[in-house]
Steps between C-alpha positions, in 0.01 A plus 500: 500500500467130573716320759649174387533217748750218477336175399495242777412133495298337775715324761319171443589506129867563574506227767348239269724600210820460705380178670416352162845584363672348804284186489583441132876467558468124543595430861200354690612676819464840333125439469476562876621862471233763559511870419336796669547861406461826677529779247830447319635263768477127432500251787616147417398223741559127517755228564753366254769231513793711383640848459520432126122462480456818703729687259290380205184638664670830584633537146149488359364741761779753443420518129140609559474866391234597756705381797751735665579297812491132599442382855629142498339267757604177329644249747759243396410158641731227368337176391544243780603235242793720397607541864516122543742481208742739668549287812 
């Protein structure tokens, strides 16, 4: 009897696929996001200007079928020009 193994994709392929999807959203800041994976855990890294942009990146990552867990290391760093408008 033959044992069947679950098909797995190389981590590098998954990383590039998710990065590409995030980068295509249209916000230039999202092009700075980088992905790493460790098994079925995806690690998102980078800096964005808003929580909204972070949520867009997370939405794409969550929909990836090979990812079971996301470790979010995205930092929110407001644009200094926007801070000047507040004061």
